[in-house]
C-alpha positions in Angstrom: 29.3 -138.5 136.7 30.0 -134.9 135.9 31.3 -134.3 132.4 34.0 -131.9 133.0 35.3 -129.4 130.5 38.8 -130.0 129.1 41.4 -128.2 131.1 43.4 -125.6 129.1 45.9 -127.4 127.0 49.5 -127.0 128.4 52.5 -128.4 126.5 54.5 -130.9 128.5 58.3 -131.0 128.5 60.3 -134.1 128.7 61.0 -133.2 132.5 57.3 -132.8 133.4 55.5 -135.9 134.7 52.0 -137.4 134.1 49.7 -137.5 137.1 50.5 -141.2 137.7 54.3 -140.3 137.8 53.9 -137.4 140.1 56.2 -136.6 142.8 55.2 -135.7 146.4 54.9 -132.0 145.7 53.3 -132.2 142.3 49.9 -131.5 143.9 49.7 -129.0 146.7 46.3 -129.2 148.6 45.2 -126.2 150.6 42.9 -127.5 153.4 41.0 -126.0 156.2 37.6 -124.8 157.3 35.7 -122.2 155.3 37.1 -118.6 155.6 40.7 -119.3 156.2 41.9 -118.0 152.8 42.4 -121.1 150.7 41.3 -119.5 147.4 43.2 -116.3 147.8 46.3 -118.0 149.0 46.1 -120.6 146.3 46.0 -118.1 143.5 49.0 -116.2 144.9 51.0 -119.4 145.5 50.4 -120.8 142.0 51.6 -117.4 140.6 54.6 -117.5 142.8 55.8 -121.1 141.9 54.4 -121.5 138.3 51.9 -124.1 139.2 48.3 -124.3 137.8 45.6 -123.5 140.2 42.0 -125.0 140.6 39.6 -124.0 143.3 37.4 -127.1 143.8 34.3 -125.1 144.8 34.6 -122.9 141.8 34.8 -126.0 139.7 31.7 -127.5 141.2 29.7 -124.5 140.6 31.0 -124.3 137.1 30.5 -127.9 136.1 27.4 -128.8 138.2 25.5 -126.1 140.0 25.6 -123.6 142.8 26.6 -125.4 145.9 23.9 -124.2 148.2 21.3 -124.8 145.5 22.6 -128.3 144.9 22.4 -129.2 148.6 19.0 -127.6 148.9 17.8 -129.7 146.0 19.6 -133.0 146.5 20.9 -133.1 150.1 24.3 -133.1 151.6 25.1 -136.7 151.0 24.6 -136.3 147.2 26.7 -133.2 147.4 29.6 -134.9 149.1 29.5 -137.7 146.3 29.3 -135.3 143.5 32.2 -133.1 145.0 34.5 -136.1 145.3 33.6 -136.9 141.5 34.6 -133.3 140.7 37.9 -133.8 142.5 38.6 -136.9 140.5 37.8 -135.1 137.3 40.2 -132.3 138.3 43.0 -134.8 139.1 42.4 -136.7 135.8 42.3 -133.8 133.6 44.9 -131.2 134.9 48.5 -131.9 134.7 50.9 -132.2 137.5 52.3 -129.1 139.4 49.0 -127.9 140.6 47.7 -126.2 143.7 44.2 -127.3 144.6 42.0 -125.4 147.0 39.8 -128.0 148.6 36.2 -127.5 149.9 35.9 -127.0 153.6 34.1 -130.2 154.2 36.2 -132.3 151.8 37.9 -134.3 154.6 35.2 -134.1 157.1 32.9 -137.2 157.8 29.2 -136.2 158.3 27.6 -138.2 155.6 28.8 -140.7 152.9 31.5 -141.9 155.1 33.1 -144.2 152.6 33.4 -141.3 150.1 35.2 -139.0 152.7 37.5 -141.8 153.6 38.4 -142.2 150.0 39.1 -138.4 149.8 41.4 -138.6 152.7 43.4 -141.3 151.0 43.6 -139.3 147.9 45.0 -136.3 149.6 47.7 -138.4 151.4 48.7 -140.4 148.3 48.6 -137.7 145.6 50.4 -134.8 147.2 51.1 -132.6 150.2 48.4 -130.8 152.4 48.9 -127.4 153.7 46.6 -126.2 156.5 45.7 -122.6 156.5 44.6 -120.8 159.7 44.4 -117.0 160.6 46.0 -117.8 164.0 47.5 -120.7 165.9 45.3 -120.1 168.8 42.1 -122.0 168.1 39.7 -119.7 169.9 41.2 -116.5 168.2 41.2 -118.2 164.9 37.5 -119.3 165.4 36.5 -115.7 166.1 38.3 -114.4 163.0 36.9 -117.1 160.6 33.3 -116.9 162.0 33.2 -113.1 161.3 34.6 -113.7 157.9 32.0 -116.3 157.1 29.1 -114.1 158.4 30.5 -111.2 156.3 30.1 -113.2 153.1 26.5 -112.5 153.1 25.1 -116.1 152.9 22.9 -115.7 155.9 25.3 -117.9 158.2 25.3 -117.7 162.0 28.4 -116.5 163.7 28.1 -118.7 166.8 27.4 -121.7 164.4 30.5 -120.8 162.3 32.5 -120.7 165.3 31.4 -124.1 166.6 32.0 -125.6 163.3 35.6 -124.3 163.2 36.4 -125.6 166.6 35.0 -129.0 165.8 36.8 -129.3 162.5 40.2 -127.8 163.2 41.6 -130.7 165.1 40.5 -133.1 162.1 42.3 -130.9 159.7 45.4 -130.7 161.8 45.6 -134.5 161.7 45.9 -134.4 157.9 48.6 -131.9 157.6 52.1 -131.8 158.6 52.3 -128.2 157.5 50.4 -125.2 158.8 50.6 -121.7 157.4 49.2 -118.4 158.9 46.7 -116.7 156.6 45.8 -113.8 158.9 47.9 -111.1 157.1 49.1 -110.4 153.6 48.6 -113.4 151.2 52.2 -113.0 150.1 53.4 -113.7 153.6 51.3 -116.9 153.5 52.9 -117.9 150.4 56.3 -117.3 151.7 55.7 -119.6 154.6 54.5 -122.4 152.3 57.3 -122.0 149.9 59.9 -122.2 152.7 58.2 -125.1 154.5 57.8 -127.3 151.3 61.1 -126.1 149.7 59.0 -125.1 146.6 60.7 -123.4 143.8 59.4 -121.6 140.6 58.9 -124.2 137.9 61.5 -124.3 135.2 58.6 -124.1 132.7 56.0 -121.6 134.2 52.3 -122.5 133.6 49.3 -120.4 133.3 47.1 -120.3 136.3 43.9 -122.4 135.7 40.7 -121.1 137.2 38.0 -123.3 138.6 36.2 -122.9 135.3 39.2 -124.1 133.3 
């Protein structure tokens, strides 16, 4: 199992809960295919409401290895297993009131089915999931996301990224009661999330934690 670094120490007040005692909104999970803006939105949202922030992809890269290199060396199944372990490390080490940006395939069953099913259960049990999309029109959203992904310089194929988005978006919609548009300014996306979840800045603001916390 990954030996995670200790998260930045944060003093806990009497009104703050431990993870086991956490209320429904103590963990806000941002979900969706790659390229929908989970990391950017997560950082802005955590700043707005005084929550900590962890990007699961960044955490994996910091504590284990570059994701593409890991998959190349060990295979996708091992990545799914290790990524779930990283998620558990984050949950166990961070305090409540945390925004977590999840990996694009975290809830998608392709390999290691039992691990992904456990991931799905964790998300439903530990907090609230918000799906980010650049447009409510699936075809338009797929076009936007595919272009974003190709523009990242990872050698991705636009047609393949578009196909992947269309296949996965229905699955993500099934795991989220809340959908926020991420096609414009991050502040607008945050406004939507704050309103739909009735979130308010924490009484005791916390420093934002990066994936390398």
